[in-house]
N, CA, C, O and CB atoms as a CASP TS submission, in Angstrom:
PFRMAT TS
TARGET T0000
AUTHOR 0000-0000-0000
METHOD Language model
MODEL 1
PARENT N/A
ATOM      1  N   MET     1     -26.175  10.845  31.574  1.00  0.00           N
ATOM      2  CA  MET     1     -25.794  10.710  29.674  1.00  0.00           C
ATOM      3  C   MET     1     -25.137  11.915  29.779  1.00  0.00           C
ATOM      4  O   MET     1     -24.134  11.724  29.092  1.00  0.00           O
ATOM      5  CB  MET     1     -27.258  10.733  28.220  1.00  0.00           C
ATOM      6  N   LYS     2     -25.064  13.268  30.297  1.00  0.00           N
ATOM      7  CA  LYS     2     -24.287  14.431  29.267  1.00  0.00           C
ATOM      8  C   LYS     2     -22.984  13.708  29.236  1.00  0.00           C
ATOM      9  O   LYS     2     -22.285  13.456  28.254  1.00  0.00           O
ATOM     10  CB  LYS     2     -24.096  16.252  29.908  1.00  0.00           C
ATOM     11  N   LYS     3     -22.795  13.436  30.428  1.00  0.00           N
ATOM     12  CA  LYS     3     -21.566  12.950  30.989  1.00  0.00           C
ATOM     13  C   LYS     3     -20.587  12.365  29.550  1.00  0.00           C
ATOM     14  O   LYS     3     -19.690  12.831  28.847  1.00  0.00           O
ATOM     15  CB  LYS     3     -21.997  11.640  32.226  1.00  0.00           C
ATOM     16  N   TRP     4     -21.318  11.169  29.625  1.00  0.00           N
ATOM     17  CA  TRP     4     -21.127   9.639  28.404  1.00  0.00           C
ATOM     18  C   TRP     4     -21.008  10.926  27.345  1.00  0.00           C
ATOM     19  O   TRP     4     -19.884  11.429  27.369  1.00  0.00           O
ATOM     20  CB  TRP     4     -22.943   8.043  28.034  1.00  0.00           C
ATOM     21  N   TRP     5     -21.628  11.343  26.734  1.00  0.00           N
ATOM     22  CA  TRP     5     -22.165  12.515  25.460  1.00  0.00           C
ATOM     23  C   TRP     5     -20.534  13.505  25.221  1.00  0.00           C
ATOM     24  O   TRP     5     -19.963  13.671  24.143  1.00  0.00           O
ATOM     25  CB  TRP     5     -23.923  13.931  26.290  1.00  0.00           C
ATOM     26  N   ARG     6     -20.095  14.027  26.570  1.00  0.00           N
ATOM     27  CA  ARG     6     -19.181  14.985  26.703  1.00  0.00           C
ATOM     28  C   ARG     6     -17.491  13.957  26.617  1.00  0.00           C
ATOM     29  O   ARG     6     -16.391  14.463  26.392  1.00  0.00           O
ATOM     30  CB  ARG     6     -19.607  15.909  28.315  1.00  0.00           C
ATOM     31  N   LYS     7     -17.768  12.436  26.876  1.00  0.00           N
ATOM     32  CA  LYS     7     -16.599  11.932  26.983  1.00  0.00           C
ATOM     33  C   LYS     7     -16.639  11.488  25.233  1.00  0.00           C
ATOM     34  O   LYS     7     -15.738  11.641  24.408  1.00  0.00           O
ATOM     35  CB  LYS     7     -16.455  10.697  28.304  1.00  0.00           C
ATOM     36  N   LYS     8     -18.080  10.868  25.026  1.00  0.00           N
ATOM     37  CA  LYS     8     -17.784  10.477  23.921  1.00  0.00           C
ATOM     38  C   LYS     8     -17.115  11.058  22.650  1.00  0.00           C
ATOM     39  O   LYS     8     -16.281  10.618  21.859  1.00  0.00           O
ATOM     40  CB  LYS     8     -18.642  10.151  23.728  1.00  0.00           C
ATOM     41  N   LYS     9     -17.856  12.307  22.770  1.00  0.00           N
ATOM     42  CA  LYS     9     -17.390  13.527  21.745  1.00  0.00           C
ATOM     43  C   LYS     9     -15.982  14.064  21.761  1.00  0.00           C
ATOM     44  O   LYS     9     -15.409  14.498  20.762  1.00  0.00           O
ATOM     45  CB  LYS     9     -18.219  14.776  22.008  1.00  0.00           C
ATOM     46  N   ALA    10     -15.394  13.994  23.145  1.00  0.00           N
ATOM     47  CA  ALA    10     -14.032  14.399  23.325  1.00  0.00           C
ATOM     48  C   ALA    10     -12.881  13.467  22.380  1.00  0.00           C
ATOM     49  O   ALA    10     -12.036  13.619  21.498  1.00  0.00           O
ATOM     50  CB  ALA    10     -13.756  14.262  24.950  1.00  0.00           C
ATOM     51  N   LYS    11     -13.346  12.671  23.025  1.00  0.00           N
ATOM     52  CA  LYS    11     -12.244  10.980  22.419  1.00  0.00           C
ATOM     53  C   LYS    11     -12.569  11.108  20.957  1.00  0.00           C
ATOM     54  O   LYS    11     -11.774  10.387  20.353  1.00  0.00           O
ATOM     55  CB  LYS    11     -12.929   8.896  23.101  1.00  0.00           C
ATOM     56  N   ARG    12     -13.634  11.890  19.872  1.00  0.00           N
ATOM     57  CA  ARG    12     -13.939  11.022  18.394  1.00  0.00           C
ATOM     58  C   ARG    12     -13.320  12.872  18.183  1.00  0.00           C
ATOM     59  O   ARG    12     -13.343  13.092  16.972  1.00  0.00           O
ATOM     60  CB  ARG    12     -16.147  10.100  17.686  1.00  0.00           C
ATOM     61  N   ILE    13     -12.842  14.086  18.918  1.00  0.00           N
ATOM     62  CA  ILE    13     -12.364  15.416  18.630  1.00  0.00           C
ATOM     63  C   ILE    13     -10.649  14.639  18.149  1.00  0.00           C
ATOM     64  O   ILE    13     -10.053  14.612  17.072  1.00  0.00           O
ATOM     65  CB  ILE    13     -12.516  16.746  20.274  1.00  0.00           C
ATOM     66  N   THR    14     -10.378  14.205  19.234  1.00  0.00           N
ATOM     67  CA  THR    14      -9.158  13.881  19.925  1.00  0.00           C
ATOM     68  C   THR    14      -9.023  12.425  18.385  1.00  0.00           C
ATOM     69  O   THR    14      -8.296  12.875  17.500  1.00  0.00           O
ATOM     70  CB  THR    14      -9.415  13.335  22.160  1.00  0.00           C
ATOM     71  N   ASN    15      -9.407  11.376  18.130  1.00  0.00           N
ATOM     72  CA  ASN    15      -8.964  10.647  16.830  1.00  0.00           C
ATOM     73  C   ASN    15      -9.222  11.453  15.625  1.00  0.00           C
ATOM     74  O   ASN    15      -8.647  10.946  14.662  1.00  0.00           O
ATOM     75  CB  ASN    15      -9.696   9.289  16.645  1.00  0.00           C
ATOM     76  N   LYS    16      -9.577  12.035  15.458  1.00  0.00           N
ATOM     77  CA  LYS    16      -9.961  13.072  14.172  1.00  0.00           C
ATOM     78  C   LYS    16      -9.076  14.128  14.240  1.00  0.00           C
ATOM     79  O   LYS    16      -8.982  14.767  13.192  1.00  0.00           O
ATOM     80  CB  LYS    16     -11.489  13.738  14.177  1.00  0.00           C
ATOM     81  N   LYS    17      -8.382  14.508  15.192  1.00  0.00           N
ATOM     82  CA  LYS    17      -7.081  15.271  15.229  1.00  0.00           C
ATOM     83  C   LYS    17      -5.626  14.559  14.997  1.00  0.00           C
ATOM     84  O   LYS    17      -4.656  15.082  14.450  1.00  0.00           O
ATOM     85  CB  LYS    17      -7.041  15.883  16.562  1.00  0.00           C
ATOM     86  N   HIS    18      -5.721  13.012  15.638  1.00  0.00           N
ATOM     87  CA  HIS    18      -4.411  12.461  15.710  1.00  0.00           C
ATOM     88  C   HIS    18      -4.763  11.030  14.215  1.00  0.00           C
ATOM     89  O   HIS    18      -4.171   9.982  13.956  1.00  0.00           O
ATOM     90  CB  HIS    18      -4.016  11.795  17.764  1.00  0.00           C
ATOM     91  N   SER    19      -5.540  11.468  13.801  1.00  0.00           N
ATOM     92  CA  SER    19      -5.312  10.255  12.820  1.00  0.00           C
ATOM     93  C   SER    19      -4.477  10.391  11.161  1.00  0.00           C
ATOM     94  O   SER    19      -4.761  11.137  10.224  1.00  0.00           O
ATOM     95  CB  SER    19      -6.884   9.750  12.551  1.00  0.00           C
ATOM     96  N   ASP    20      -3.482   9.451  11.270  1.00  0.00           N
ATOM     97  CA  ASP    20      -3.280   9.489  10.298  1.00  0.00           C
ATOM     98  C   ASP    20      -3.967   8.998   8.922  1.00  0.00           C
ATOM     99  O   ASP    20      -3.023   9.060   8.134  1.00  0.00           O
ATOM    100  CB  ASP    20      -2.485   9.226  10.533  1.00  0.00           C
ATOM    101  N   HIS    21      -4.392   8.826   8.649  1.00  0.00           N
ATOM    102  CA  HIS    21      -5.105   8.452   7.075  1.00  0.00           C
ATOM    103  C   HIS    21      -4.918   9.305   6.152  1.00  0.00           C
ATOM    104  O   HIS    21      -5.033  10.517   6.336  1.00  0.00           O
ATOM    105  CB  HIS    21      -6.597   8.333   6.993  1.00  0.00           C
ATOM    106  N   TYR    22      -4.553   8.678   4.867  1.00  0.00           N
ATOM    107  CA  TYR    22      -4.674   9.197   4.001  1.00  0.00           C
ATOM    108  C   TYR    22      -6.015   8.964   2.607  1.00  0.00           C
ATOM    109  O   TYR    22      -6.179   8.185   1.668  1.00  0.00           O
ATOM    110  CB  TYR    22      -3.479   9.039   3.840  1.00  0.00           C
ATOM    111  N   THR    23      -6.788  10.227   3.233  1.00  0.00           N
ATOM    112  CA  THR    23      -7.735  10.178   2.309  1.00  0.00           C
ATOM    113  C   THR    23      -8.063  10.775   1.138  1.00  0.00           C
ATOM    114  O   THR    23      -7.304  11.564   0.575  1.00  0.00           O
ATOM    115  CB  THR    23      -8.449  10.298   2.757  1.00  0.00           C
ATOM    116  N   PHE    24      -9.616  10.324   0.532  1.00  0.00           N
ATOM    117  CA  PHE    24      -9.409  11.039  -1.084  1.00  0.00           C
ATOM    118  C   PHE    24      -9.219  12.806  -0.933  1.00  0.00           C
ATOM    119  O   PHE    24      -8.588  13.592  -1.640  1.00  0.00           O
ATOM    120  CB  PHE    24     -11.120  10.686  -2.218  1.00  0.00           C
ATOM    121  N   ILE    25      -9.537  12.891  -0.462  1.00  0.00           N
ATOM    122  CA  ILE    25      -9.621  14.797  -0.522  1.00  0.00           C
ATOM    123  C   ILE    25      -8.126  14.974  -0.258  1.00  0.00           C
ATOM    124  O   ILE    25      -7.826  16.083  -0.700  1.00  0.00           O
ATOM    125  CB  ILE    25     -10.777  15.824   0.969  1.00  0.00           C
ATOM    126  N   ASP    26      -6.864  14.264   0.363  1.00  0.00           N
ATOM    127  CA  ASP    26      -5.762  14.673   0.262  1.00  0.00           C
ATOM    128  C   ASP    26      -4.957  14.297  -0.516  1.00  0.00           C
ATOM    129  O   ASP    26      -3.729  14.358  -0.451  1.00  0.00           O
ATOM    130  CB  ASP    26      -5.364  14.656   1.059  1.00  0.00           C
ATOM    131  N   PHE    27      -5.798  13.772  -1.514  1.00  0.00           N
ATOM    132  CA  PHE    27      -5.066  12.571  -2.785  1.00  0.00           C
ATOM    133  C   PHE    27      -5.429  13.945  -3.622  1.00  0.00           C
ATOM    134  O   PHE    27      -4.442  14.090  -4.342  1.00  0.00           O
ATOM    135  CB  PHE    27      -6.057  10.521  -3.385  1.00  0.00           C
ATOM    136  N   LEU    28      -6.100  14.741  -3.824  1.00  0.00           N
ATOM    137  CA  LEU    28      -7.385  15.704  -4.773  1.00  0.00           C
ATOM    138  C   LEU    28      -6.195  16.817  -4.396  1.00  0.00           C
ATOM    139  O   LEU    28      -5.668  17.429  -5.325  1.00  0.00           O
ATOM    140  CB  LEU    28      -9.587  16.025  -4.015  1.00  0.00           C
ATOM    141  N   PHE    29      -5.784  17.065  -3.031  1.00  0.00           N
ATOM    142  CA  PHE    29      -5.069  18.009  -2.840  1.00  0.00           C
ATOM    143  C   PHE    29      -3.704  18.411  -3.699  1.00  0.00           C
ATOM    144  O   PHE    29      -3.414  19.367  -4.418  1.00  0.00           O
ATOM    145  CB  PHE    29      -4.884  17.819  -1.684  1.00  0.00           C
ATOM    146  N   ASP    30      -2.928  17.074  -3.220  1.00  0.00           N
ATOM    147  CA  ASP    30      -1.832  16.513  -3.955  1.00  0.00           C
ATOM    148  C   ASP    30      -1.882  16.512  -5.343  1.00  0.00           C
ATOM    149  O   ASP    30      -0.924  17.080  -5.867  1.00  0.00           O
ATOM    150  CB  ASP    30      -1.636  15.286  -3.605  1.00  0.00           C
ATOM    151  N   VAL    31      -2.771  16.011  -6.147  1.00  0.00           N
ATOM    152  CA  VAL    31      -2.989  16.444  -7.032  1.00  0.00           C
ATOM    153  C   VAL    31      -3.100  17.612  -7.997  1.00  0.00           C
ATOM    154  O   VAL    31      -2.894  17.723  -9.205  1.00  0.00           O
ATOM    155  CB  VAL    31      -3.411  16.124  -6.892  1.00  0.00           C
ATOM    156  N   LEU    32      -3.587  18.629  -6.830  1.00  0.00           N
ATOM    157  CA  LEU    32      -4.320  20.081  -7.369  1.00  0.00           C
ATOM    158  C   LEU    32      -2.418  20.287  -7.436  1.00  0.00           C
ATOM    159  O   LEU    32      -1.823  20.390  -8.509  1.00  0.00           O
ATOM    160  CB  LEU    32      -5.773  21.421  -5.942  1.00  0.00           C
ATOM    161  N   PHE    33      -1.908  20.305  -6.440  1.00  0.00           N
ATOM    162  CA  PHE    33      -0.844  21.203  -6.079  1.00  0.00           C
ATOM    163  C   PHE    33       0.275  21.146  -7.687  1.00  0.00           C
ATOM    164  O   PHE    33       0.577  21.958  -8.561  1.00  0.00           O
ATOM    165  CB  PHE    33      -0.016  20.513  -4.384  1.00  0.00           C
ATOM    166  N   TYR    34       0.606  19.639  -7.372  1.00  0.00           N
ATOM    167  CA  TYR    34       1.426  19.023  -8.212  1.00  0.00           C
ATOM    168  C   TYR    34       1.146  18.814  -9.845  1.00  0.00           C
ATOM    169  O   TYR    34       2.097  18.440 -10.530  1.00  0.00           O
ATOM    170  CB  TYR    34       1.560  17.869  -7.605  1.00  0.00           C
ATOM    171  N   ILE    35       0.093  19.006 -10.357  1.00  0.00           N
ATOM    172  CA  ILE    35      -0.316  19.435 -11.896  1.00  0.00           C
ATOM    173  C   ILE    35       0.397  20.558 -12.158  1.00  0.00           C
ATOM    174  O   ILE    35       1.289  20.244 -12.947  1.00  0.00           O
ATOM    175  CB  ILE    35      -1.875  19.774 -12.183  1.00  0.00           C
ATOM    176  N   PRO    36       0.449  21.745 -11.882  1.00  0.00           N
ATOM    177  CA  PRO    36       0.701  22.529 -11.835  1.00  0.00           C
ATOM    178  C   PRO    36       2.422  22.912 -11.875  1.00  0.00           C
ATOM    179  O   PRO    36       2.900  23.870 -12.482  1.00  0.00           O
ATOM    180  CB  PRO    36      -0.057  22.714 -11.056  1.00  0.00           C
ATOM    181  N   GLU    37       3.117  21.997 -11.142  1.00  0.00           N
ATOM    182  CA  GLU    37       4.277  22.169 -10.837  1.00  0.00           C
ATOM    183  C   GLU    37       4.860  21.214 -12.278  1.00  0.00           C
ATOM    184  O   GLU    37       5.700  21.789 -12.970  1.00  0.00           O
ATOM    185  CB  GLU    37       4.596  21.705  -9.180  1.00  0.00           C
ATOM    186  N   LEU    38       4.513  20.085 -12.625  1.00  0.00           N
ATOM    187  CA  LEU    38       4.729  18.826 -13.685  1.00  0.00           C
ATOM    188  C   LEU    38       4.458  20.092 -15.362  1.00  0.00           C
ATOM    189  O   LEU    38       4.972  19.743 -16.425  1.00  0.00           O
ATOM    190  CB  LEU    38       2.987  17.049 -13.342  1.00  0.00           C
ATOM    191  N   ILE    39       3.595  21.501 -15.280  1.00  0.00           N
ATOM    192  CA  ILE    39       3.223  21.525 -16.794  1.00  0.00           C
ATOM    193  C   ILE    39       4.761  22.563 -17.161  1.00  0.00           C
ATOM    194  O   ILE    39       5.399  22.724 -18.201  1.00  0.00           O
ATOM    195  CB  ILE    39       1.269  22.413 -17.209  1.00  0.00           C
ATOM    196  N   LEU    40       5.020  23.428 -14.952  1.00  0.00           N
ATOM    197  CA  LEU    40       5.755  24.655 -14.882  1.00  0.00           C
ATOM    198  C   LEU    40       7.092  24.498 -15.048  1.00  0.00           C
ATOM    199  O   LEU    40       7.816  25.463 -15.295  1.00  0.00           O
ATOM    200  CB  LEU    40       5.561  25.312 -13.729  1.00  0.00           C
ATOM    201  N   PHE    41       7.597  23.134 -14.915  1.00  0.00           N
ATOM    202  CA  PHE    41       8.721  23.097 -14.541  1.00  0.00           C
ATOM    203  C   PHE    41       9.703  23.040 -15.780  1.00  0.00           C
ATOM    204  O   PHE    41      10.734  23.713 -15.787  1.00  0.00           O
ATOM    205  CB  PHE    41       8.789  22.081 -13.641  1.00  0.00           C
ATOM    206  N   PRO    42       9.296  22.091 -16.979  1.00  0.00           N
ATOM    207  CA  PRO    42       9.946  21.764 -17.985  1.00  0.00           C
ATOM    208  C   PRO    42       9.865  23.309 -18.074  1.00  0.00           C
ATOM    209  O   PRO    42      10.618  23.963 -17.353  1.00  0.00           O
ATOM    210  CB  PRO    42       9.436  20.662 -19.078  1.00  0.00           C
ATOM    211  N   LEU    43       9.188  23.803 -18.732  1.00  0.00           N
ATOM    212  CA  LEU    43       8.990  25.544 -18.821  1.00  0.00           C
ATOM    213  C   LEU    43      10.289  26.857 -18.417  1.00  0.00           C
ATOM    214  O   LEU    43      10.947  27.789 -18.880  1.00  0.00           O
ATOM    215  CB  LEU    43       7.697  25.843 -17.620  1.00  0.00           C
ATOM    216  N   ARG    44      10.031  26.131 -17.328  1.00  0.00           N
ATOM    217  CA  ARG    44      11.418  26.658 -16.504  1.00  0.00           C
ATOM    218  C   ARG    44      12.706  26.671 -17.076  1.00  0.00           C
ATOM    219  O   ARG    44      13.422  27.556 -17.543  1.00  0.00           O
ATOM    220  CB  ARG    44      11.691  25.870 -15.340  1.00  0.00           C
ATOM    221  N   MET    45      12.830  25.229 -16.887  1.00  0.00           N
ATOM    222  CA  MET    45      13.926  24.628 -17.389  1.00  0.00           C
ATOM    223  C   MET    45      14.527  25.126 -18.612  1.00  0.00           C
ATOM    224  O   MET    45      15.709  25.464 -18.669  1.00  0.00           O
ATOM    225  CB  MET    45      13.650  23.413 -17.542  1.00  0.00           C
ATOM    226  N   ILE    46      13.575  25.182 -19.768  1.00  0.00           N
ATOM    227  CA  ILE    46      14.178  25.806 -21.049  1.00  0.00           C
ATOM    228  C   ILE    46      14.248  27.186 -20.419  1.00  0.00           C
ATOM    229  O   ILE    46      15.335  27.555 -19.976  1.00  0.00           O
ATOM    230  CB  ILE    46      13.224  25.688 -22.577  1.00  0.00           C
ATOM    231  N   TRP    47      13.578  27.689 -20.367  1.00  0.00           N
ATOM    232  CA  TRP    47      14.003  29.275 -19.965  1.00  0.00           C
ATOM    233  C   TRP    47      15.257  29.970 -18.941  1.00  0.00           C
ATOM    234  O   TRP    47      15.576  31.158 -18.886  1.00  0.00           O
ATOM    235  CB  TRP    47      12.783  29.759 -19.304  1.00  0.00           C
ATOM    236  N   TRP    48      15.815  28.856 -18.197  1.00  0.00           N
ATOM    237  CA  TRP    48      16.908  28.850 -17.716  1.00  0.00           C
ATOM    238  C   TRP    48      17.713  28.621 -18.596  1.00  0.00           C
ATOM    239  O   TRP    48      18.742  29.297 -18.595  1.00  0.00           O
ATOM    240  CB  TRP    48      17.025  28.184 -16.824  1.00  0.00           C
ATOM    241  N   LEU    49      17.497  27.476 -19.759  1.00  0.00           N
ATOM    242  CA  LEU    49      18.801  27.347 -20.359  1.00  0.00           C
ATOM    243  C   LEU    49      19.302  28.459 -21.817  1.00  0.00           C
ATOM    244  O   LEU    49      20.360  28.804 -22.344  1.00  0.00           O
ATOM    245  CB  LEU    49      18.773  25.740 -20.794  1.00  0.00           C
ATOM    246  N   ILE    50      17.739  28.725 -22.031  1.00  0.00           N
ATOM    247  CA  ILE    50      17.989  29.985 -23.328  1.00  0.00           C
ATOM    248  C   ILE    50      18.545  31.054 -22.463  1.00  0.00           C
ATOM    249  O   ILE    50      19.491  31.585 -23.044  1.00  0.00           O
ATOM    250  CB  ILE    50      16.388  30.669 -24.281  1.00  0.00           C
ATOM    251  N   ARG    51      18.276  31.672 -21.072  1.00  0.00           N
ATOM    252  CA  ARG    51      19.102  32.489 -20.362  1.00  0.00           C
ATOM    253  C   ARG    51      20.258  32.287 -20.040  1.00  0.00           C
ATOM    254  O   ARG    51      20.950  33.304 -19.989  1.00  0.00           O
ATOM    255  CB  ARG    51      18.710  32.739 -19.485  1.00  0.00           C
ATOM    256  N   GLY    52      20.658  31.509 -19.841  1.00  0.00           N
ATOM    257  CA  GLY    52      21.870  31.451 -19.794  1.00  0.00           C
ATOM    258  C   GLY    52      22.968  31.493 -20.646  1.00  0.00           C
ATOM    259  O   GLY    52      24.050  32.066 -20.522  1.00  0.00           O
ATOM    260  N   PHE    53      22.315  30.483 -21.928  1.00  0.00           N
ATOM    261  CA  PHE    53      23.269  30.277 -23.014  1.00  0.00           C
ATOM    262  C   PHE    53      23.161  31.853 -23.811  1.00  0.00           C
ATOM    263  O   PHE    53      24.010  32.171 -24.644  1.00  0.00           O
ATOM    264  CB  PHE    53      22.776  28.795 -24.063  1.00  0.00           C
ATOM    265  N   GLY    54      21.780  32.964 -23.367  1.00  0.00           N
ATOM    266  CA  GLY    54      22.553  33.896 -24.047  1.00  0.00           C
ATOM    267  C   GLY    54      23.474  34.472 -23.309  1.00  0.00           C
ATOM    268  O   GLY    54      24.403  35.096 -23.823  1.00  0.00           O
ATOM    269  N   ARG    55      23.353  34.356 -22.239  1.00  0.00           N
ATOM    270  CA  ARG    55      24.422  35.444 -21.204  1.00  0.00           C
ATOM    271  C   ARG    55      26.158  35.113 -21.092  1.00  0.00           C
ATOM    272  O   ARG    55      27.099  35.659 -20.515  1.00  0.00           O
ATOM    273  CB  ARG    55      23.820  35.263 -19.369  1.00  0.00           C
ATOM    274  N   LEU    56      25.959  33.657 -22.168  1.00  0.00           N
ATOM    275  CA  LEU    56      27.362  33.398 -22.275  1.00  0.00           C
ATOM    276  C   LEU    56      27.484  33.797 -23.927  1.00  0.00           C
ATOM    277  O   LEU    56      28.609  34.002 -24.384  1.00  0.00           O
ATOM    278  CB  LEU    56      27.819  31.691 -21.788  1.00  0.00           C
ATOM    279  N   VAL    57      26.677  33.867 -24.521  1.00  0.00           N
ATOM    280  CA  VAL    57      27.046  34.700 -25.922  1.00  0.00           C
ATOM    281  C   VAL    57      27.454  35.830 -25.505  1.00  0.00           C
ATOM    282  O   VAL    57      28.654  36.096 -25.561  1.00  0.00           O
ATOM    283  CB  VAL    57      25.910  34.985 -26.988  1.00  0.00           C
ATOM    284  N   GLY    58      26.640  36.621 -25.061  1.00  0.00           N
ATOM    285  CA  GLY    58      26.445  38.089 -24.369  1.00  0.00           C
ATOM    286  C   GLY    58      27.822  38.065 -23.933  1.00  0.00           C
ATOM    287  O   GLY    58      28.410  39.088 -24.281  1.00  0.00           O
ATOM    288  N   ASN    59      28.748  37.009 -23.102  1.00  0.00           N
ATOM    289  CA  ASN    59      29.970  37.801 -22.547  1.00  0.00           C
ATOM    290  C   ASN    59      30.921  37.607 -23.005  1.00  0.00           C
ATOM    291  O   ASN    59      32.014  38.093 -22.714  1.00  0.00           O
ATOM    292  CB  ASN    59      30.299  37.722 -21.407  1.00  0.00           C
ATOM    293  N   LEU    60      30.540  36.539 -24.143  1.00  0.00           N
ATOM    294  CA  LEU    60      31.756  36.727 -25.405  1.00  0.00           C
ATOM    295  C   LEU    60      32.015  37.635 -26.021  1.00  0.00           C
ATOM    296  O   LEU    60      33.180  37.804 -26.383  1.00  0.00           O
ATOM    297  CB  LEU    60      31.707  36.097 -26.403  1.00  0.00           C
ATOM    298  N   PHE    61      31.239  38.330 -26.278  1.00  0.00           N
ATOM    299  CA  PHE    61      31.127  39.606 -27.660  1.00  0.00           C
ATOM    300  C   PHE    61      31.529  40.575 -25.980  1.00  0.00           C
ATOM    301  O   PHE    61      32.420  41.410 -26.135  1.00  0.00           O
ATOM    302  CB  PHE    61      28.817  40.022 -28.993  1.00  0.00           C
ATOM    303  N   ASP    62      31.178  40.520 -25.109  1.00  0.00           N
ATOM    304  CA  ASP    62      31.724  41.559 -24.353  1.00  0.00           C
ATOM    305  C   ASP    62      33.238  41.699 -24.575  1.00  0.00           C
ATOM    306  O   ASP    62      33.952  42.651 -24.890  1.00  0.00           O
ATOM    307  CB  ASP    62      31.411  41.336 -22.930  1.00  0.00           C
ATOM    308  N   ALA    63      33.434  40.611 -24.341  1.00  0.00           N
ATOM    309  CA  ALA    63      35.180  39.912 -24.109  1.00  0.00           C
ATOM    310  C   ALA    63      36.157  40.372 -25.679  1.00  0.00           C
ATOM    311  O   ALA    63      37.385  40.311 -25.741  1.00  0.00           O
ATOM    312  CB  ALA    63      35.066  37.537 -23.996  1.00  0.00           C
ATOM    313  N   ILE    64      35.444  40.719 -26.572  1.00  0.00           N
ATOM    314  CA  ILE    64      36.231  40.639 -27.688  1.00  0.00           C
ATOM    315  C   ILE    64      36.290  42.492 -28.140  1.00  0.00           C
ATOM    316  O   ILE    64      36.924  42.867 -29.126  1.00  0.00           O
ATOM    317  CB  ILE    64      35.420  39.424 -28.930  1.00  0.00           C
TER
END
């Protein structure tokens, strides 16, 4: 009985390790990682545009 149990346990562990199923927990982690990016990316783009425009104007005044 002990050999059978060890064999079954080893098989179950290897199946879990090599499983490529997309679970609900995987989905939740994906959502939790993407929501901040979706919120922060537009703000970052606006910041870069304002900063780039400010540097452009600053360089124009330095050239005069």
